[in-house]
C-alpha positions, 0 to 999 in steps of 0.5 A: 524490466519485462516489457508487456503488450497490454491485451485489448479486450475484444468483448466484455470481460466476465470473470471471477478473480480471487485476489491474494492477501492484503500487503498492508495487513500481511506486513503489519501482522508480521511485524506485530507477531515479531514482538508477540509473547509467543508464536503466531500464525498468519493464514493465507498471507500475501507472498510477493516482493514487499511481504518477502522483503518484510519477512527477510528483514525480520528473519535478519533481525532474529525472528523465526518465520517458517512456511507451513503450507500456505501459512507463515508461523512467526516465532519471536526471537532476540533481536540483534544487529542486521543489514536490511534491504527495504527494496522499494517497500514503504512498509519495510522502510517505515515499519522496521526501523522502530522495531530495529531500535529494540535490537541489541546492535546496529541495524543498517537500512538501504534499498532500491535506487529510488528508495533513497529519494522517498521521505524518511526524515519524519520517521527518523525525527520521531524515533529520535524524540523517542530516545533512539540514536540514528546515524543518517549523515544528516540526510534524513533519507536512506541509507541510515543506521539505527543504533539499537540499544535493546530498549527504547524509552518512548513517550511523547512524539510530535511529527508532521505526518502530512507526507505519509500515514506510514510514519504514524503506523510504524511508530505505533506498531512497535510502541507496546515494547517501548518503556513508556509506550508512545503518544504521537501528535500530528503537527501539520496544518492538514490532516494525515493522508490515508487515515484508513491505514492508521485505523488498520494499524490500531485494529491489529494492535487492539486484536493483539490485546494492545491498549491502542487508540486515537485519543483525539483528532491527530493524536494516537496513543499506545500503552506499554504492555504485552502483545498477544500471540494468535492466529490471523487470517489475512483478508484479500487485498482490496486495492489490488482488486482495483484493475480487475474491477475497473476492467468490468467498468471499461469493457461493459462486463462483470467481475466478481472478487470473492471473499470481499469483507462486509466490514474492513479497514482497508482503503480499497473498500472505497472502490464500491462507491467510487466505481458506482459513481463512475457508472458501474452497478456494484453489488456485495453479497455472500459471493463477494463483490460484483462490479458490472459495467453499464456501457457508460463510464461517467467522469468523477470528481472526488477527494481521494486523500484517504484512498490515494493508492486507488488513483492510478486505476481511477485515472486510467478509467477516467481517461476513457470516460464520457466526461471530465474528472478531477481528483484532489487531495493526493499531493502526497502521492508524489512521495510514493514509489514514484511521483504518481501525479507527474507519472500519470500526467506524462503517460496519459498525455503521451498516449494522446490524453488531456491531463492537467497536473495540480499541486494536489491533484489531477484534471482529466479530460477524455480524448481519443487515445492511441498506441504507445509505450506506457512507462511504469516507473518501477511502480506496481500501480502505474503498471496495472493502470497501463493494463486498464488503458490497454483494454480499450486502446490497441497497441499499448505496451507496459515497459515493466510489467514485472514491477507488479510482483511487488504486491501481485505474484502473477499479474500477467497470468491473472490478467490473461485469465480475466480476459479468457473469462 
C-alpha cells in the first residue's frame, strides 16, 4: 500500500491529458485475438495491471503475445493446462474461464483475497449449461478449476446476469469456437447492468467477422464460425478520463482529453452529458473533449445503471456541489472491486459529508469537508475519487494510491502534471 497526500488545487487547472488505452477494449481484443485464425496486432493497448494479468493468463494457456514497440502481436496457439492468477480483475476472472474450457487439460483460477468474494456462480452455472465441467467445491466462487476437454458443446444458456454484464460478455467472447455457438437469455427480473459493455463485446466480435447479435431484449446469440485476425487500434479509456475531467469542474478550470471518439461503445462517453448536467461546459471537436468548469457544481439526480463505473468520481464531485445529488440503479456496484456504495458512504462521511446509502444507490447532501484519510479498499476508482476530493479539501490522504495501477500505469504522475498545467 502506497499512502499519498492528495494535492489541493491552488488555482483552476488548465491542461491537456492523454489517457492510456481502454482496459475494457484491450482485454476483449486480447481474448478474441487468442482464438482468431492467425496473428493479430493490438495498436496502443493499455499496459496496466488488469491487462498484464490478461496477457499473462493467455500466455499461460499457450497463446503468444509479443511486444512490438507500443503494440502487442497476438499469435493463437494450442490451449493447454494452466494455473491462472486473476488478481482482482473482473475481466480476467469472467472472460478467461469460457476460453479455458477449450483447453486440453485442467485450468485452475485464483486471485487476490477479495477476488474470492466477487460473484462467480452465474458464470460457472452458464458454463455448465454449455457442457463444461467445473470443480468449485460447491462454492460458486474462486478458487475453482475448469476441466478443459478441448471442445465445448455450447447451445442455449439461461442465467440471471443482474450482478454483472461481464457474465454475458465472457460467454459471448469465446462462443464462436463452441460447437453450437451460444445463445444467452437473461432470466432476472431487472435489466442487465452496464449494457454498453455488452454492446462493446458485440462490436468487437462483429468486427472480427463473427455472427453476433442481440436478438431480443435480454437475449444474445453468437453462431459458431471463424474469427478473423486483424489489426485493432485501442481507443483511450474514457472512464479513466473521469477524474481528470472532473478536476476541471471542481476547480473551475479546463481539461482537454485528445482522441475522444465521435462514436463509441464505451460507457465513459456518458461523461459528456453527466458533467454538463453538473454545471460544466462540454465541447467535443477535432482536438478532443474539453470540459470547462463554470465555478458552479450543480447537484445531480441520475440513474447510473448503465454507467456505474463512473459513480465514485461523480459522487466525489457531488459532495462538493451546491445542492444535493441522488444516484440510483447502482446496486450491482456492491460486487465490484469492493462494495462501492458502502465504501463511498463511509469515506465521505468520515470526511464530514452527509451521505445516505440505499439498496440501489446513494443520496449525497454537500457539507463542509475536512482533512482525513480516504481509504481506497484496493479499488482504483475509489482511489481516484479521493484525489478529486483532495483538489478542494486540504489534508486528504489516500491510503493506497498504488491500486490505481490496475488501469492507469502512473496516476500520481498524471495528476501532478494536471495540476502543473
